[in-house]
C-alpha positions in Angstrom: 63.7 -37.4 118.4 62.0 -34.5 116.6 63.9 -33.3 113.6 64.7 -29.5 113.3 62.8 -27.9 110.4 64.2 -24.4 110.8 66.9 -22.9 113.0 67.4 -19.1 113.3 70.7 -17.9 114.9 71.9 -14.4 115.7 68.6 -12.8 114.8 68.6 -9.0 115.4 65.9 -6.8 114.0 65.3 -3.2 114.7 63.3 -0.3 113.4 63.9 3.4 114.0 63.6 4.0 117.8 62.5 0.4 118.4 64.4 -2.9 119.0 62.4 -6.0 118.1 65.0 -8.8 118.5 68.5 -8.9 119.9 70.8 -11.9 119.3 67.8 -14.3 119.2 68.1 -18.1 118.6 65.0 -20.1 117.7 64.5 -23.7 116.5 61.3 -25.1 115.0 61.0 -28.9 115.2 58.9 -31.2 113.2 55.6 -31.8 115.0 55.8 -28.6 117.1 52.4 -27.0 117.9 53.5 -23.6 119.2 51.6 -20.7 120.7 53.3 -17.3 120.2 52.8 -14.8 123.0 53.9 -11.2 123.4 52.5 -7.7 123.7 51.3 -6.0 120.5 54.2 -4.5 118.5 56.8 -6.7 120.2 57.7 -8.9 117.3 55.1 -11.7 116.8 54.3 -11.0 113.2 57.9 -9.9 112.6 59.0 -13.4 113.6 56.6 -14.9 111.0 57.9 -12.6 108.3 61.5 -13.5 109.0 60.6 -17.2 108.8 58.9 -16.6 105.5 61.8 -14.6 104.2 59.7 -11.5 103.9 61.7 -9.5 106.5 65.4 -9.1 106.3 67.2 -9.0 109.7 69.8 -6.5 110.6 73.4 -7.0 109.5 75.3 -8.2 112.5 78.6 -9.8 113.6 78.2 -12.8 114.0 75.9 -12.8 111.0 72.3 -13.9 110.9 71.9 -17.6 109.9 68.7 -19.3 108.8 69.2 -23.0 108.5 66.1 -24.7 106.9 65.4 -28.4 106.3 65.0 -29.4 102.6 61.5 -30.5 103.7 60.5 -27.1 104.9 57.7 -25.3 103.2 55.7 -22.6 105.0 52.2 -21.3 104.5 51.2 -18.0 106.2 47.5 -17.5 107.0 47.4 -13.7 107.5 44.9 -11.6 109.4 44.1 -9.8 106.1 43.4 -11.9 103.0 44.9 -11.1 99.6 42.7 -8.8 97.4 39.9 -10.8 95.8 38.5 -8.5 93.0 35.5 -10.2 91.5 36.5 -13.8 92.4 34.2 -16.4 93.8 34.8 -18.5 96.8 35.8 -21.5 94.6 38.2 -19.5 92.4 39.8 -17.5 95.3 41.8 -20.7 96.2 44.1 -20.0 93.2 45.2 -16.6 94.6 47.4 -18.6 97.0 48.7 -21.0 94.4 49.9 -18.7 91.6 51.4 -21.5 89.5 48.0 -23.3 89.5 46.4 -20.0 88.6 48.6 -19.6 85.5 48.0 -23.2 84.3 44.2 -22.8 84.8 44.2 -19.6 82.9 46.1 -21.3 80.0 43.6 -24.2 80.0 40.7 -21.8 79.8 42.4 -20.1 76.9 43.0 -23.5 75.2 39.4 -24.4 75.7 38.2 -21.2 74.0 40.5 -21.8 71.0 39.3 -25.4 70.7 35.7 -24.3 70.8 36.2 -21.6 68.2 38.5 -23.7 66.0 41.4 -21.3 66.4 44.9 -22.7 66.2 46.3 -26.2 65.6 43.8 -28.7 67.0 46.3 -31.5 67.7 48.9 -29.2 69.3 46.3 -27.6 71.5 45.0 -31.0 72.6 48.5 -32.2 73.4 49.2 -29.1 75.5 45.8 -29.4 77.3 46.6 -33.0 78.2 50.1 -32.1 79.4 48.7 -29.3 81.6 46.0 -31.5 83.1 48.6 -34.1 83.9 50.8 -31.5 85.5 47.9 -30.3 87.8 47.1 -33.8 88.7 50.7 -34.6 89.5 51.0 -31.6 91.8 47.8 -32.4 93.6 45.7 -29.4 92.5 42.5 -31.4 92.3 43.1 -32.9 95.8 44.0 -29.5 97.4 41.1 -27.7 95.8 38.6 -30.4 96.8 39.9 -30.2 100.4 39.6 -26.4 100.4 36.0 -26.6 99.3 35.3 -29.4 101.8 36.5 -27.2 104.7 34.4 -24.3 103.4 31.3 -26.5 103.5 32.3 -27.8 106.9 32.3 -24.2 108.2 28.9 -23.5 106.7 29.8 -21.9 103.4 27.8 -23.7 100.8 27.6 -21.4 97.8 30.9 -21.7 96.0 29.8 -19.2 93.3 29.3 -16.4 95.8 31.6 -13.4 95.3 34.3 -12.9 97.9 33.3 -9.2 98.1 29.9 -10.2 99.4 31.3 -12.0 102.5 31.2 -10.7 106.1 34.3 -10.5 108.2 33.5 -13.8 109.9 33.0 -15.5 106.5 36.3 -14.2 105.3 38.0 -15.7 108.3 36.4 -19.1 107.4 38.1 -18.7 104.0 41.4 -18.2 105.7 40.8 -21.3 107.9 40.0 -23.4 104.9 43.1 -22.3 103.1 45.4 -23.0 106.0 43.8 -26.4 106.9 43.9 -27.6 103.2 47.4 -26.4 102.4 50.1 -29.1 101.7 52.9 -27.2 103.4 55.0 -28.7 106.3 54.5 -25.6 108.5 51.5 -23.4 108.9 51.7 -20.0 110.5 48.4 -18.8 111.9 48.1 -15.0 112.7 45.0 -14.4 114.9 42.9 -17.1 113.0 39.8 -16.8 115.2 39.1 -13.1 115.0 35.4 -12.4 114.1 34.5 -16.1 114.4 31.5 -17.6 116.2 32.0 -20.2 118.9 30.8 -23.1 116.8 33.4 -22.4 114.1 36.2 -21.9 116.6 35.3 -25.3 118.1 35.4 -27.0 114.7 38.8 -25.3 114.0 40.1 -26.5 117.3 39.1 -30.1 116.6 40.9 -29.9 113.3 44.1 -28.7 114.9 43.9 -31.3 117.7 43.8 -34.0 115.0 46.5 -32.7 112.8 50.1 -34.0 112.7 51.2 -30.9 110.9 53.7 -28.4 112.5 52.2 -25.0 113.2 52.7 -21.8 115.1 49.9 -19.6 116.2 49.5 -16.0 117.3 46.3 -15.7 119.2 44.6 -13.8 122.0 42.2 -16.7 122.4 43.7 -18.3 125.5 41.2 -21.2 125.5 42.2 -22.1 122.0 45.9 -21.9 122.8 45.5 -24.1 125.9 43.6 -26.8 123.9 45.8 -27.0 120.8 49.4 -26.1 121.5 52.1 -28.0 123.4 54.8 -25.4 123.4 54.9 -21.7 124.2 57.2 -19.1 122.6 57.0 -15.8 124.6 58.6 -12.7 123.0 59.8 -10.2 125.7 62.4 -7.5 125.7 63.8 -8.5 122.3 64.3 -12.2 123.3 62.4 -15.4 122.7 61.6 -17.6 125.7 60.6 -21.2 124.9 58.5 -23.3 127.3 57.5 -26.9 126.6 53.9 -27.4 127.8 50.4 -26.0 127.4 49.3 -22.4 127.9 47.9 -23.4 131.4 51.2 -25.0 132.3 53.0 -21.8 131.2 50.7 -19.7 133.4 51.7 -21.9 136.4 55.3 -21.6 135.4 55.0 -17.8 135.4 53.4 -17.8 138.8 56.2 -19.9 140.1 58.8 -17.6 138.6 57.1 -14.6 140.1 57.2 -16.3 143.5 60.9 -17.1 143.1 61.6 -13.5 142.1 59.7 -12.2 145.1 61.6 -14.5 147.4 64.9 -13.5 145.9 64.1 -9.8 146.1 63.1 -10.2 149.7 66.4 -11.9 150.5 68.3 -9.1 148.6 66.4 -6.4 150.5 67.3 -8.0 153.9 70.9 -8.3 152.8 70.9 -4.7 151.7 69.5 -3.5 155.0 72.1 -5.5 157.0 75.0 -4.4 154.8 73.9 -0.7 154.7 73.8 -0.7 158.5 77.3 -2.2 158.6 78.7 0.3 156.1 77.4 3.2 158.1 78.9 2.4 161.5 81.4 5.2 161.2 84.7 6.2 159.8 86.8 4.6 162.6 85.2 1.2 162.1 85.3 1.6 158.3 89.1 1.6 158.3 89.1 -2.0 159.5 86.4 -3.2 157.1 87.1 -5.8 154.5 87.7 -4.3 151.1 86.0 -7.2 149.6 82.9 -6.7 151.7 82.7 -3.1 150.6 83.0 -4.1 147.0 80.3 -6.7 147.5 78.1 -4.0 149.1 78.6 -1.8 146.0 77.5 -4.8 143.8 74.5 -5.5 146.1 
């Protein structure tokens, strides 16, 4: 049985003149591959921000509860990348791993001091060795290598190219590579295929089909959703509706729901016509009418 990674309870979130969520409950299980649907502005990105701890829900009674597994770690792949300054493709990786960035900067500083003969040689060598061991222990070399491997797989070969020189599509390839190479247990994809060519989307799709990692994806690419997700979360009217199945399965489910609603509405309309005729038969007959039937008519 899948283990819950994150459970949100009593989630209410509102902004001036707009309700996003009202008393929502949501559980993310290990191995889930979720497609997130909803109209623009109805809470898809807000859900991601709540999961990341970047958005504080409203104070409510009962209070909001976020129950996370000890194994939970979340990586958000946003629509807009972090600022890149004069960084190269290779070095941009470290913007998403600030601890690695600090260590690499210190190693660079130590290297300069060793070259210039500044400082205590033995002390610097010892610190250098410790920092390299720390990076290796935490998998920096493996993650960085995987990141660059994905870049090359998406057709970006020049690791020394400046980020500022990239097109919108190339920037999205950077985002894909960051998300696919990350070590986190959950990846949140926010419109990952915008500005991408069909070949890159197909490669991305193949990677997601082969992964065992838990992920959630906001996307307007219905073909991608249908091919890679096995659960749909639909945000409507401040609520989350969860459906186990593919996007195509969910469309069929919606059609069946529409048919059931139409049938129920037709039945209610027939009942309403019959009861309206009954209630209008006149004052004399009305005195003998069942009080319950009149009350039922009001409800109808």
